[in-house]
C-alpha positions as CSV (number, residue, x, y, z in Angstrom):
1,X,-62.3,-101.0,-38.2
2,X,-58.7,-99.8,-37.7
3,X,-57.6,-97.5,-40.7
4,X,-54.1,-96.2,-40.4
5,X,-51.1,-93.9,-42.6
6,X,-48.0,-95.6,-43.7
7,X,-45.6,-93.6,-45.1
8,X,-42.8,-94.7,-46.0
9,X,-40.5,-97.0,-49.4
10,X,-42.5,-98.7,-51.8
11,X,-39.5,-101.2,-53.3
12,X,-41.7,-103.6,-55.5
13,X,-38.9,-106.2,-55.3
14,X,-38.2,-106.4,-52.1
15,X,-40.6,-107.2,-49.1
16,X,-39.7,-104.4,-47.1
17,X,-40.4,-100.7,-45.7
18,X,-44.1,-100.0,-46.7
19,X,-45.3,-103.4,-48.2
20,X,-44.0,-105.3,-45.4
21,X,-46.1,-102.8,-43.6
22,X,-49.2,-103.1,-45.7
23,X,-49.4,-106.8,-45.5
24,X,-48.1,-106.8,-42.0
25,X,-51.7,-104.4,-41.3
26,X,-53.7,-105.6,-43.6
27,X,-53.3,-109.5,-42.7
28,X,-55.3,-108.3,-39.4
29,X,-58.1,-107.2,-41.1
30,X,-56.8,-103.2,-41.2
31,X,-58.1,-100.5,-43.0
32,X,-54.4,-98.6,-45.0
33,X,-53.7,-96.0,-46.6
34,X,-50.1,-95.8,-48.6
35,X,-47.9,-93.0,-49.3
36,X,-44.5,-93.2,-50.6
37,X,-42.1,-91.4,-50.3
38,X,-39.4,-93.7,-52.6
39,X,-40.3,-95.8,-55.7
40,X,-37.6,-98.3,-56.0
41,X,-36.8,-101.5,-57.5
42,X,-35.5,-103.8,-54.9
43,X,-33.5,-103.0,-51.7
44,X,-30.2,-100.7,-52.4
45,X,-28.4,-103.7,-50.3
46,X,-28.9,-106.1,-53.9
47,X,-26.9,-103.4,-55.7
48,X,-28.1,-100.8,-57.7
49,X,-32.1,-101.0,-56.6
50,X,-33.9,-98.5,-60.0
51,X,-36.1,-95.7,-59.3
52,X,-36.2,-93.2,-57.2
53,X,-37.2,-90.7,-54.6
54,X,-40.8,-89.6,-55.1
55,X,-40.5,-85.7,-56.2
56,X,-41.5,-84.1,-52.2
57,X,-44.3,-81.6,-54.2
58,X,-46.2,-84.9,-55.2
59,X,-45.5,-86.1,-51.6
60,X,-47.4,-83.6,-50.7
61,X,-50.0,-83.0,-53.0
62,X,-51.1,-86.9,-52.5
63,X,-51.4,-86.4,-48.8
64,X,-53.6,-83.2,-49.7
65,X,-55.6,-86.0,-52.0
66,X,-55.4,-88.4,-49.4
67,X,-56.9,-85.0,-46.7
68,X,-59.1,-84.0,-49.4
69,X,-61.0,-87.3,-48.9
70,X,-61.7,-87.1,-45.9
71,X,-59.4,-89.3,-44.5
72,X,-57.8,-87.1,-42.0
73,X,-60.7,-87.5,-39.5
74,X,-60.5,-91.6,-40.2
75,X,-56.4,-92.3,-38.8
76,X,-56.4,-94.4,-35.7
77,X,-52.6,-94.6,-36.2
78,X,-50.1,-93.2,-38.7
79,X,-46.4,-95.2,-39.1
80,X,-44.1,-93.4,-40.7
81,X,-40.6,-94.8,-42.0
82,X,-38.1,-94.3,-44.7
83,X,-37.7,-90.4,-45.4
84,X,-35.4,-89.3,-48.3
85,X,-35.6,-85.5,-48.3
86,X,-35.7,-82.7,-45.4
87,X,-38.3,-81.7,-46.7
88,X,-40.8,-84.5,-46.7
89,X,-39.8,-84.9,-43.4
90,X,-41.8,-81.4,-42.8
91,X,-44.5,-83.0,-45.1
92,X,-45.2,-85.8,-42.7
93,X,-44.8,-83.5,-39.8
94,X,-47.3,-80.9,-40.6
95,X,-49.8,-84.0,-42.2
96,X,-49.2,-85.4,-38.9
97,X,-50.0,-82.3,-36.3
98,X,-52.8,-81.8,-38.9
99,X,-54.3,-85.7,-38.0
100,X,-54.3,-85.4,-34.3
101,X,-56.0,-81.9,-34.8
102,X,-59.2,-83.8,-36.9
103,X,-58.9,-87.2,-35.6
104,X,-59.4,-88.0,-31.5
105,X,-56.4,-89.9,-30.4
106,X,-54.3,-90.7,-33.3
107,X,-51.4,-93.8,-32.8
108,X,-48.1,-92.1,-33.6
109,X,-45.4,-94.4,-35.0
110,X,-42.3,-93.1,-36.1
111,X,-39.3,-96.0,-37.4
112,X,-36.2,-93.8,-37.8
113,X,-35.2,-95.3,-40.7
114,X,-32.5,-94.0,-41.3
115,X,-28.8,-95.9,-41.3
116,X,-27.4,-99.3,-39.4
117,X,-24.0,-101.0,-38.4
118,X,-22.7,-97.8,-37.8
119,X,-23.7,-95.7,-40.8
120,X,-26.1,-93.7,-41.8
121,X,-27.6,-94.5,-45.2
122,X,-30.0,-91.3,-45.3
123,X,-27.9,-87.6,-45.6
124,X,-27.9,-86.5,-42.2
125,X,-29.2,-83.6,-42.6
126,X,-32.0,-86.6,-43.5
127,X,-31.8,-88.3,-39.9
128,X,-31.1,-84.6,-38.5
129,X,-34.9,-83.5,-39.2
130,X,-37.0,-86.4,-38.3
131,X,-34.6,-86.3,-35.1
132,X,-36.3,-82.6,-34.7
133,X,-39.7,-82.8,-36.7
134,X,-41.1,-86.3,-36.1
135,X,-39.5,-87.4,-32.7
136,X,-41.6,-85.2,-30.9
137,X,-44.6,-86.0,-32.2
138,X,-44.1,-89.5,-31.6
139,X,-46.2,-91.5,-29.3
140,X,-43.6,-94.9,-29.8
141,X,-40.7,-95.2,-31.6
142,X,-38.9,-97.8,-32.8
143,X,-35.2,-97.9,-33.3
144,X,-32.5,-100.4,-34.3
145,X,-29.9,-100.1,-32.4
146,X,-27.4,-97.7,-34.0
147,X,-30.7,-95.5,-35.1
148,X,-31.1,-94.2,-31.1
149,X,-27.6,-94.2,-30.6
150,X,-27.1,-91.4,-33.4
151,X,-30.4,-89.7,-32.6
152,X,-30.1,-89.9,-28.3
153,X,-26.3,-88.6,-29.1
154,X,-24.7,-91.8,-27.4
155,X,-23.4,-95.2,-28.6
156,X,-25.8,-97.9,-27.4
157,X,-23.8,-100.8,-25.5
158,X,-25.3,-101.3,-22.4
159,X,-28.7,-102.0,-21.0
160,X,-28.4,-99.1,-18.9
161,X,-27.5,-96.7,-22.1
162,X,-30.8,-97.6,-24.0
163,X,-32.8,-96.7,-21.0
164,X,-31.2,-93.5,-20.6
165,X,-31.8,-92.9,-24.9
166,X,-34.8,-94.5,-24.5
167,X,-36.4,-92.3,-21.9
168,X,-34.7,-89.6,-23.3
169,X,-36.5,-89.3,-27.1
170,X,-40.0,-90.6,-26.4
171,X,-42.7,-92.1,-24.2
172,X,-42.0,-96.3,-25.3
173,X,-39.6,-97.2,-27.6
174,X,-38.8,-100.6,-29.2
175,X,-35.4,-100.8,-30.3
176,X,-34.4,-103.1,-32.5
177,X,-30.9,-105.2,-32.9
178,X,-30.0,-105.2,-29.2
179,X,-27.4,-106.9,-27.8
180,X,-27.4,-107.2,-23.8
181,X,-25.4,-109.5,-21.6
182,X,-25.1,-111.4,-24.6
183,X,-28.3,-111.6,-25.4
184,X,-29.6,-110.1,-28.8
185,X,-33.6,-109.7,-29.2
186,X,-35.4,-106.7,-29.2
187,X,-35.6,-104.0,-26.0
188,X,-38.4,-101.4,-24.6
189,X,-38.4,-99.1,-22.8
190,X,-41.8,-97.0,-21.1
191,X,-42.2,-95.1,-18.2
192,X,-39.5,-96.0,-16.4
193,X,-39.8,-100.4,-16.7
194,X,-38.1,-101.7,-19.4
195,X,-37.3,-105.1,-21.0
196,X,-35.8,-107.2,-23.5
197,X,-37.2,-109.7,-25.9
198,X,-34.5,-112.3,-26.8
199,X,-33.8,-115.3,-29.3
200,X,-31.1,-116.7,-30.5
201,X,-29.3,-114.5,-33.2
202,X,-29.5,-115.7,-36.6
203,X,-27.2,-115.3,-39.4
204,X,-27.1,-112.7,-42.4
205,X,-31.2,-112.3,-41.9
206,X,-32.6,-110.5,-45.1
207,X,-33.1,-106.9,-45.6
208,X,-37.2,-105.6,-43.6
209,X,-37.0,-107.2,-39.9
210,X,-37.3,-104.1,-37.9
211,X,-40.2,-102.5,-40.9
212,X,-41.5,-106.3,-39.6
213,X,-41.4,-106.2,-36.0
214,X,-43.0,-102.4,-36.5
215,X,-45.7,-103.5,-38.6
216,X,-47.0,-106.3,-36.0
217,X,-46.0,-104.5,-33.2
218,X,-48.7,-101.7,-35.1
219,X,-51.1,-104.1,-35.1
220,X,-51.0,-105.9,-32.7
221,X,-52.7,-102.2,-30.9
222,X,-54.4,-100.5,-33.2
223,X,-57.0,-104.3,-31.8
224,X,-56.9,-103.7,-28.7
225,X,-54.0,-106.4,-27.5
226,X,-52.4,-105.6,-25.0
227,X,-49.3,-103.8,-24.8
228,X,-46.7,-106.9,-23.9
229,X,-48.7,-109.7,-25.3
230,X,-48.3,-107.0,-28.5
231,X,-44.6,-106.6,-28.3
232,X,-44.1,-110.2,-27.3
233,X,-46.3,-111.6,-30.5
234,X,-43.9,-108.7,-32.8
235,X,-41.0,-110.6,-31.2
236,X,-41.8,-114.2,-31.8
237,X,-43.7,-113.8,-35.2
238,X,-40.4,-111.4,-37.0
239,X,-38.3,-114.5,-35.4
240,X,-40.9,-117.1,-37.3
241,X,-40.5,-115.0,-40.7
242,X,-36.7,-115.5,-39.8
243,X,-36.6,-118.4,-39.4
244,X,-38.7,-119.3,-42.6
245,X,-36.7,-117.3,-44.9
246,X,-33.4,-119.0,-43.6
247,X,-35.1,-122.8,-43.6
248,X,-36.3,-121.9,-47.8
249,X,-33.2,-119.8,-48.1
250,X,-35.1,-117.1,-49.3
251,X,-33.5,-113.6,-49.9
252,X,-36.3,-111.2,-49.1
253,X,-38.9,-112.3,-46.2
254,X,-41.4,-115.1,-47.4
255,X,-44.3,-112.3,-44.9
256,X,-47.0,-113.3,-46.5
257,X,-46.4,-117.0,-47.1
258,X,-45.0,-117.3,-43.4
259,X,-48.5,-116.2,-42.3
260,X,-50.5,-119.5,-44.0
261,X,-48.1,-122.2,-42.4
262,X,-47.8,-123.2,-38.7
263,X,-45.5,-121.3,-36.1
264,X,-41.5,-122.9,-36.4
265,X,-40.7,-125.0,-33.3
266,X,-37.7,-122.5,-33.1
267,X,-39.4,-119.7,-32.7
268,X,-39.2,-119.4,-29.4
269,X,-39.0,-115.3,-27.4
270,X,-37.2,-115.4,-23.5
271,X,-38.2,-112.0,-22.0
272,X,-35.8,-111.0,-19.4
273,X,-36.2,-107.5,-17.6
274,X,-33.5,-104.6,-17.2
275,X,-33.0,-102.6,-15.2
276,X,-30.6,-99.4,-15.0
């Protein structure tokens, strides 16, 4: 049975970050260990969130406890998301290196949660630490378009921009919020091949769609689904959840209840090859 370590946010009242990752993975029968980086009451996009960052010393101590329990040698994958401080990023980088030594071929997925809509929402030093310390350890990265542009030092407005930035930063890249040639969706790049999983763009989706896509993708990959199929399924499942949020006028992702009902009739994904 696969086992995944999650290093990300814990937001009590919002379906984002680590909570969404845990539910998506465990719904597929995947065991998880979740070490939070922040403890918040709600997503900051709704207003003052309450709570705050987990102190770096406490974050590191929790990982030491996980390691002492013998779990570093059992992880099939590590998923990182939101970090509140440079010190947390440094601790995470060391832990990933230790897991790579202890566990055979763990899949390292870095979701560089640093900003959106043209703005960083973490301190620049934290974003730079994720770029400099975590991205070199990644097998897969899953930024949104702004994040990939910031990390790669170029604005992403075309498929050519995406392919160039993705190829320079990671062996495999999945970029959410892609807009190319009048199409919207999630772009993929690996080993010179690129594609776009496109669908209708919905207005004002709930927070957490990128978190959900990454978790759904990882769930497919660690359970042996072929990468192309895992990509398409993750994009479709994420769209399905957003459509159900729209129909139910939900302001949080209904990710758990969405899995209990049949696929939304409009949850259709079109795959298009991308070229330089």
